[in-house]
Biopython code that builds the backbone (N, CA, C, O; Angstrom):
import numpy as np
from Bio.PDB.StructureBuilder import StructureBuilder

atoms = [
    (1, "MET", "N", (112.935, 73.828, 82.624)),
    (1, "MET", "CA", (113.331, 74.258, 81.596)),
    (1, "MET", "C", (115.115, 74.873, 81.439)),
    (1, "MET", "O", (115.847, 75.039, 80.463)),
    (2, "GLN", "N", (115.276, 75.054, 82.760)),
    (2, "GLN", "CA", (116.675, 75.320, 83.074)),
    (2, "GLN", "C", (117.733, 74.048, 82.547)),
    (2, "GLN", "O", (118.847, 74.240, 82.061)),
    (3, "ASN", "N", (117.043, 72.617, 82.788)),
    (3, "ASN", "CA", (117.832, 71.767, 82.800)),
    (3, "ASN", "C", (117.525, 71.105, 81.054)),
    (3, "ASN", "O", (118.112, 70.115, 80.616)),
    (4, "GLY", "N", (116.576, 71.851, 80.329)),
    (4, "GLY", "CA", (116.292, 71.391, 79.312)),
    (4, "GLY", "C", (115.126, 70.524, 78.941)),
    (4, "GLY", "O", (114.971, 70.095, 77.798)),
    (5, "LEU", "N", (114.295, 70.274, 79.954)),
    (5, "LEU", "CA", (113.253, 69.527, 79.722)),
    (5, "LEU", "C", (112.059, 70.480, 80.155)),
    (5, "LEU", "O", (112.350, 71.266, 81.057)),
    (6, "MET", "N", (111.082, 70.526, 79.782)),
    (6, "MET", "CA", (109.715, 70.845, 79.242)),
    (6, "MET", "C", (108.721, 71.014, 80.639)),
    (6, "MET", "O", (108.581, 70.015, 81.344)),
    (7, "PRO", "N", (108.204, 71.976, 80.930)),
    (7, "PRO", "CA", (106.916, 72.511, 82.077)),
    (7, "PRO", "C", (106.212, 71.169, 81.775)),
    (7, "PRO", "O", (106.536, 70.461, 80.822)),
    (8, "VAL", "N", (105.199, 70.858, 82.672)),
    (8, "VAL", "CA", (104.352, 69.634, 82.609)),
    (8, "VAL", "C", (102.500, 70.231, 81.646)),
    (8, "VAL", "O", (101.600, 69.874, 80.887)),
    (9, "ASP", "N", (102.990, 71.248, 82.428)),
    (9, "ASP", "CA", (101.541, 72.411, 81.782)),
    (9, "ASP", "C", (101.781, 73.587, 80.812)),
    (9, "ASP", "O", (101.858, 74.746, 81.220)),
    (10, "PHE", "N", (101.904, 73.219, 79.421)),
    (10, "PHE", "CA", (102.287, 74.556, 78.837)),
    (10, "PHE", "C", (101.909, 74.834, 77.556)),
    (10, "PHE", "O", (101.522, 73.693, 77.303)),
    (11, "LYS", "N", (101.730, 75.371, 76.649)),
    (11, "LYS", "CA", (101.462, 75.706, 75.100)),
    (11, "LYS", "C", (102.401, 76.573, 74.494)),
    (11, "LYS", "O", (102.655, 77.541, 75.210)),
    (12, "PRO", "N", (103.171, 76.542, 73.109)),
    (12, "PRO", "CA", (103.384, 77.138, 72.680)),
    (12, "PRO", "C", (102.414, 78.360, 72.074)),
    (12, "PRO", "O", (101.286, 78.297, 71.585)),
    (13, "LEU", "N", (103.461, 79.697, 72.342)),
    (13, "LEU", "CA", (102.733, 81.071, 71.504)),
    (13, "LEU", "C", (103.483, 81.429, 70.546)),
    (13, "LEU", "O", (104.436, 82.207, 70.603)),
    (14, "LYS", "N", (103.009, 80.787, 69.511)),
    (14, "LYS", "CA", (104.043, 81.643, 68.379)),
    (14, "LYS", "C", (103.304, 83.275, 67.902)),
    (14, "LYS", "O", (103.798, 84.171, 67.218)),
    (15, "GLY", "N", (102.417, 83.219, 68.347)),
    (15, "GLY", "CA", (102.182, 84.948, 67.768)),
    (15, "GLY", "C", (102.721, 85.668, 68.761)),
    (15, "GLY", "O", (102.556, 86.879, 68.616)),
    (16, "VAL", "N", (103.368, 85.309, 69.817)),
    (16, "VAL", "CA", (104.521, 86.173, 70.589)),
    (16, "VAL", "C", (105.844, 86.141, 70.155)),
    (16, "VAL", "O", (106.527, 87.141, 70.377)),
    (17, "GLY", "N", (106.558, 84.777, 69.332)),
    (17, "GLY", "CA", (107.734, 84.564, 69.103)),
    (17, "GLY", "C", (108.114, 83.426, 68.833)),
    (17, "GLY", "O", (107.479, 82.650, 69.547)),
    (18, "GLU", "N", (108.749, 82.939, 68.243)),
    (18, "GLU", "CA", (109.500, 81.730, 67.822)),
    (18, "GLU", "C", (110.112, 81.156, 69.236)),
    (18, "GLU", "O", (110.634, 82.017, 69.945)),
    (19, "GLY", "N", (110.113, 80.264, 69.565)),
    (19, "GLY", "CA", (110.218, 79.411, 71.088)),
    (19, "GLY", "C", (109.343, 79.925, 72.114)),
    (19, "GLY", "O", (109.749, 79.440, 73.170)),
    (20, "VAL", "N", (108.335, 80.672, 72.335)),
    (20, "VAL", "CA", (107.689, 81.449, 73.171)),
    (20, "VAL", "C", (106.494, 80.337, 73.913)),
    (20, "VAL", "O", (105.552, 79.850, 73.287)),
    (21, "TYR", "N", (106.763, 80.107, 75.236)),
    (21, "TYR", "CA", (105.921, 79.150, 75.864)),
    (21, "TYR", "C", (104.887, 79.932, 77.182)),
    (21, "TYR", "O", (105.237, 80.726, 78.055)),
    (22, "GLU", "N", (103.629, 79.383, 76.919)),
    (22, "GLU", "CA", (103.054, 80.168, 78.165)),
    (22, "GLU", "C", (102.778, 78.742, 79.169)),
    (22, "GLU", "O", (102.323, 77.636, 78.877)),
    (23, "ILE", "N", (103.199, 79.234, 80.276)),
    (23, "ILE", "CA", (103.296, 78.086, 81.538)),
    (23, "ILE", "C", (102.045, 78.255, 82.248)),
    (23, "ILE", "O", (101.592, 79.374, 82.489)),
    (24, "ARG", "N", (101.452, 77.142, 82.603)),
    (24, "ARG", "CA", (99.958, 77.260, 83.397)),
    (24, "ARG", "C", (100.518, 77.083, 84.723)),
    (24, "ARG", "O", (101.192, 76.054, 84.682)),
    (25, "VAL", "N", (100.559, 77.618, 85.919)),
    (25, "VAL", "CA", (100.816, 77.442, 86.911)),
    (25, "VAL", "C", (99.521, 77.584, 88.250)),
    (25, "VAL", "O", (99.332, 78.607, 88.908)),
    (26, "PRO", "N", (98.874, 76.480, 88.376)),
    (26, "PRO", "CA", (97.659, 76.354, 89.121)),
    (26, "PRO", "C", (98.110, 76.651, 90.739)),
    (26, "PRO", "O", (98.511, 75.660, 91.351)),
    (27, "LEU", "N", (98.080, 77.724, 91.345)),
    (27, "LEU", "CA", (98.383, 78.216, 92.252)),
    (27, "LEU", "C", (97.517, 79.577, 92.943)),
    (27, "LEU", "O", (97.618, 80.773, 92.669)),
    (28, "ASN", "N", (96.649, 78.885, 93.929)),
    (28, "ASN", "CA", (95.560, 80.157, 94.265)),
    (28, "ASN", "C", (94.934, 80.700, 93.327)),
    (28, "ASN", "O", (94.741, 81.916, 93.322)),
    (29, "GLY", "N", (94.538, 79.958, 92.436)),
    (29, "GLY", "CA", (93.924, 80.553, 90.982)),
    (29, "GLY", "C", (94.569, 79.937, 89.957)),
    (29, "GLY", "O", (95.163, 78.866, 90.086)),
    (30, "ALA", "N", (94.474, 80.640, 88.808)),
    (30, "ALA", "CA", (95.097, 80.402, 87.452)),
    (30, "ALA", "C", (96.201, 81.516, 87.267)),
    (30, "ALA", "O", (95.964, 82.697, 87.011)),
    (31, "TRP", "N", (97.626, 80.865, 87.465)),
    (31, "TRP", "CA", (98.355, 81.932, 86.920)),
    (31, "TRP", "C", (99.214, 81.518, 85.557)),
    (31, "TRP", "O", (99.471, 80.350, 85.266)),
    (32, "ARG", "N", (99.578, 82.566, 84.844)),
    (32, "ARG", "CA", (100.579, 82.302, 83.748)),
    (32, "ARG", "C", (101.975, 82.962, 83.528)),
    (32, "ARG", "O", (102.012, 84.176, 83.731)),
    (33, "VAL", "N", (102.860, 82.491, 83.234)),
    (33, "VAL", "CA", (104.014, 83.185, 82.670)),
    (33, "VAL", "C", (104.654, 82.780, 81.363)),
    (33, "VAL", "O", (105.027, 81.634, 81.109)),
    (34, "ILE", "N", (104.741, 83.732, 80.624)),
    (34, "ILE", "CA", (105.257, 83.812, 79.293)),
    (34, "ILE", "C", (106.969, 83.892, 79.189)),
    (34, "ILE", "O", (107.710, 84.768, 79.635)),
    (35, "CYS", "N", (107.262, 82.832, 78.545)),
    (35, "CYS", "CA", (108.977, 82.940, 78.635)),
    (35, "CYS", "C", (109.242, 82.101, 77.377)),
    (35, "CYS", "O", (108.540, 81.354, 76.695)),
    (36, "VAL", "N", (110.711, 82.565, 77.319)),
    (36, "VAL", "CA", (111.270, 81.620, 75.994)),
    (36, "VAL", "C", (112.964, 81.321, 76.547)),
    (36, "VAL", "O", (113.735, 82.101, 77.107)),
    (37, "ALA", "N", (113.162, 79.863, 76.131)),
    (37, "ALA", "CA", (114.307, 79.199, 76.951)),
    (37, "ALA", "C", (115.366, 79.045, 75.818)),
    (37, "ALA", "O", (116.504, 78.691, 76.126)),
    (38, "LYS", "N", (115.064, 79.277, 74.618)),
    (38, "LYS", "CA", (115.564, 78.916, 73.284)),
    (38, "LYS", "C", (117.392, 79.280, 73.271)),
    (38, "LYS", "O", (118.219, 79.041, 72.391)),
    (39, "PHE", "N", (117.537, 79.859, 74.464)),
    (39, "PHE", "CA", (119.146, 80.352, 74.414)),
    (39, "PHE", "C", (119.871, 79.161, 75.324)),
    (39, "PHE", "O", (119.479, 78.201, 75.987)),
    (40, "VAL", "N", (121.245, 79.811, 74.958)),
    (40, "VAL", "CA", (121.975, 78.845, 75.832)),
    (40, "VAL", "C", (122.333, 79.080, 77.282)),
    (40, "VAL", "O", (122.551, 78.154, 78.063)),
    (41, "ASN", "N", (122.387, 80.413, 77.620)),
    (41, "ASN", "CA", (122.763, 80.786, 78.820)),
    (41, "ASN", "C", (121.539, 81.611, 79.454)),
    (41, "ASN", "O", (121.797, 82.316, 80.429)),
    (42, "ALA", "N", (120.216, 81.570, 78.964)),
    (42, "ALA", "CA", (119.402, 82.357, 79.467)),
    (42, "ALA", "C", (117.626, 81.404, 79.486)),
    (42, "ALA", "O", (117.390, 80.450, 78.744)),
    (43, "ILE", "N", (116.829, 81.860, 80.290)),
    (43, "ILE", "CA", (115.677, 81.896, 80.445)),
    (43, "ILE", "C", (115.155, 83.493, 80.516)),
    (43, "ILE", "O", (115.502, 84.367, 81.310)),
    (44, "TYR", "N", (114.197, 83.563, 79.402)),
    (44, "TYR", "CA", (113.626, 85.581, 79.532)),
    (44, "TYR", "C", (112.143, 84.916, 79.836)),
    (44, "TYR", "O", (111.381, 84.202, 79.183)),
    (45, "VAL", "N", (112.114, 85.532, 81.210)),
    (45, "VAL", "CA", (110.277, 85.670, 81.426)),
    (45, "VAL", "C", (109.727, 87.258, 81.015)),
    (45, "VAL", "O", (110.139, 88.314, 81.494)),
    (46, "PHE", "N", (108.959, 87.122, 80.262)),
    (46, "PHE", "CA", (108.367, 88.241, 79.336)),
    (46, "PHE", "C", (107.231, 89.026, 80.439)),
    (46, "PHE", "O", (107.220, 90.203, 80.799)),
    (47, "HIS", "N", (106.282, 87.869, 80.820)),
    (47, "HIS", "CA", (105.098, 88.669, 81.836)),
    (47, "HIS", "C", (104.795, 87.613, 82.538)),
    (47, "HIS", "O", (104.907, 86.551, 81.926)),
    (48, "ALA", "N", (104.386, 87.547, 83.815)),
    (48, "ALA", "CA", (103.696, 86.599, 84.417)),
    (48, "ALA", "C", (102.594, 87.304, 85.216)),
    (48, "ALA", "O", (102.923, 88.347, 85.781)),
    (49, "PHE", "N", (101.299, 86.864, 85.342)),
    (49, "PHE", "CA", (100.001, 87.095, 85.669)),
    (49, "PHE", "C", (98.915, 86.316, 85.915)),
    (49, "PHE", "O", (98.803, 85.243, 85.322)),
    (50, "GLU", "N", (97.991, 86.731, 86.793)),
    (50, "GLU", "CA", (96.807, 85.932, 87.249)),
    (50, "GLU", "C", (95.785, 86.091, 86.048)),
    (50, "GLU", "O", (95.345, 87.190, 85.709)),
    (51, "LYS", "N", (95.438, 84.866, 85.419)),
    (51, "LYS", "CA", (94.477, 84.837, 84.733)),
    (51, "LYS", "C", (93.324, 84.573, 85.081)),
    (51, "LYS", "O", (93.031, 83.472, 85.549)),
    (52, "LYS", "N", (92.352, 85.668, 84.892)),
    (52, "LYS", "CA", (90.939, 85.649, 85.071)),
    (52, "LYS", "C", (89.837, 85.392, 84.392)),
    (52, "LYS", "O", (88.752, 85.230, 84.949)),
    (53, "THR", "N", (90.023, 85.327, 83.036)),
    (53, "THR", "CA", (89.215, 84.697, 81.721)),
    (53, "THR", "C", (89.892, 83.706, 81.534)),
    (53, "THR", "O", (90.990, 83.366, 81.977)),
    (54, "GLN", "N", (88.873, 83.034, 80.544)),
    (54, "GLN", "CA", (89.466, 82.023, 79.485)),
    (54, "GLN", "C", (89.976, 82.254, 78.550)),
    (54, "GLN", "O", (90.763, 81.402, 78.139)),
    (55, "LYS", "N", (89.827, 83.242, 77.922)),
    (55, "LYS", "CA", (91.150, 83.849, 77.210)),
    (55, "LYS", "C", (92.336, 84.868, 77.554)),
    (55, "LYS", "O", (92.171, 85.844, 78.286)),
    (56, "THR", "N", (93.153, 84.642, 77.142)),
    (56, "THR", "CA", (94.168, 85.232, 77.106)),
    (56, "THR", "C", (94.009, 86.900, 76.738)),
    (56, "THR", "O", (93.788, 87.322, 75.603)),
    (57, "ASN", "N", (94.182, 87.791, 78.023)),
    (57, "ASN", "CA", (94.104, 89.327, 77.772)),
    (57, "ASN", "C", (94.968, 89.707, 76.757)),
    (57, "ASN", "O", (96.138, 89.335, 76.839)),
    (58, "GLN", "N", (94.495, 90.592, 75.516)),
    (58, "GLN", "CA", (95.191, 91.061, 74.726)),
    (58, "GLN", "C", (96.437, 91.855, 74.698)),
    (58, "GLN", "O", (97.326, 91.862, 73.846)),
    (59, "GLY", "N", (96.300, 92.699, 76.090)),
    (59, "GLY", "CA", (97.264, 93.510, 76.519)),
    (59, "GLY", "C", (98.118, 92.447, 77.129)),
    (59, "GLY", "O", (99.235, 92.720, 76.688)),
    (60, "ASP", "N", (98.219, 91.548, 77.777)),
    (60, "ASP", "CA", (99.127, 90.728, 78.380)),
    (60, "ASP", "C", (100.145, 90.147, 76.770)),
    (60, "ASP", "O", (101.371, 90.055, 76.711)),
    (61, "MET", "N", (99.309, 89.892, 75.827)),
    (61, "MET", "CA", (99.903, 89.313, 75.029)),
    (61, "MET", "C", (101.058, 90.299, 74.386)),
    (61, "MET", "O", (102.288, 90.284, 74.435)),
    (62, "GLU", "N", (100.184, 91.077, 73.823)),
    (62, "GLU", "CA", (101.368, 92.564, 73.304)),
    (62, "GLU", "C", (102.466, 93.220, 74.174)),
    (62, "GLU", "O", (103.346, 93.970, 73.752)),
    (63, "LEU", "N", (102.300, 92.863, 75.324)),
    (63, "LEU", "CA", (103.399, 93.235, 76.612)),
    (63, "LEU", "C", (104.394, 92.099, 76.305)),
    (63, "LEU", "O", (105.534, 92.479, 76.036)),
    (64, "ALA", "N", (104.173, 90.807, 76.298)),
    (64, "ALA", "CA", (104.920, 89.757, 75.962)),
    (64, "ALA", "C", (105.932, 89.875, 74.646)),
    (64, "ALA", "O", (107.125, 89.578, 74.572)),
    (65, "LYS", "N", (105.076, 90.390, 73.677)),
    (65, "LYS", "CA", (105.403, 90.757, 72.312)),
    (65, "LYS", "C", (106.409, 92.076, 72.124)),
    (65, "LYS", "O", (107.300, 92.080, 71.274)),
    (66, "ARG", "N", (106.245, 92.795, 72.704)),
    (66, "ARG", "CA", (107.486, 94.196, 73.204)),
    (66, "ARG", "C", (108.536, 93.618, 73.643)),
    (66, "ARG", "O", (109.676, 93.657, 73.178)),
    (67, "ARG", "N", (108.090, 92.999, 74.676)),
    (67, "ARG", "CA", (109.345, 92.258, 75.431)),
    (67, "ARG", "C", (110.327, 91.636, 74.849)),
    (67, "ARG", "O", (111.525, 91.796, 75.082)),
    (68, "TYR", "N", (109.739, 90.769, 73.925)),
    (68, "TYR", "CA", (110.287, 89.853, 73.313)),
    (68, "TYR", "C", (111.310, 90.332, 71.961)),
    (68, "TYR", "O", (112.377, 89.835, 71.603)),
    (69, "LYS", "N", (110.645, 91.326, 71.460)),
    (69, "LYS", "CA", (111.499, 92.277, 70.797)),
    (69, "LYS", "C", (112.573, 92.680, 71.236)),
    (69, "LYS", "O", (113.481, 92.850, 70.423)),
    (70, "LEU", "N", (112.771, 92.918, 72.440)),
    (70, "LEU", "CA", (113.954, 93.759, 73.067)),
    (70, "LEU", "C", (115.176, 92.730, 73.177)),
    (70, "LEU", "O", (116.278, 93.262, 73.306)),
    (71, "ILE", "N", (115.145, 91.571, 73.149)),
    (71, "ILE", "CA", (116.374, 90.734, 73.044)),
    (71, "ILE", "C", (116.572, 90.514, 71.779)),
    (71, "ILE", "O", (117.406, 89.700, 71.381)),
    (72, "GLY", "N", (115.828, 91.215, 71.010)),
    (72, "GLY", "CA", (116.799, 91.136, 69.381)),
    (72, "GLY", "C", (116.122, 90.112, 68.523)),
    (72, "GLY", "O", (116.329, 90.197, 67.312)),
    (73, "GLU", "N", (115.358, 89.174, 68.956)),
    (73, "GLU", "CA", (114.592, 88.290, 68.000)),
    (73, "GLU", "C", (113.283, 88.914, 67.464)),
    (73, "GLU", "O", (112.576, 88.284, 66.677)),
]
sb = StructureBuilder()
sb.init_structure("model")
sb.init_model(0)
sb.init_chain("A")
sb.init_seg("    ")
for serial, (resi, resn, name, xyz) in enumerate(atoms, 1):
    if name == "N":
        sb.init_residue(resn, " ", resi, " ")
    sb.init_atom(name, np.array(xyz, "f"), 0.0, 1.0, " ", f" {name:<3s}", serial, name[0])
structure = sb.get_structure()
């Protein structure tokens, strides 16, 4: 993402905010990183967590939404 490329395994999370993505990281389990890279000089990582169920926990989504609002979008 830093070089303008998209990750191999990701999905958009429009429910969090415009330009926000969930990146899937299969490393000793299922990990997720929620971030936005629509700014020229920054990639904001709102939350990273181990996913233990099929559906993303609502608390994880709400935390990412609150942090997205902190950047002024």
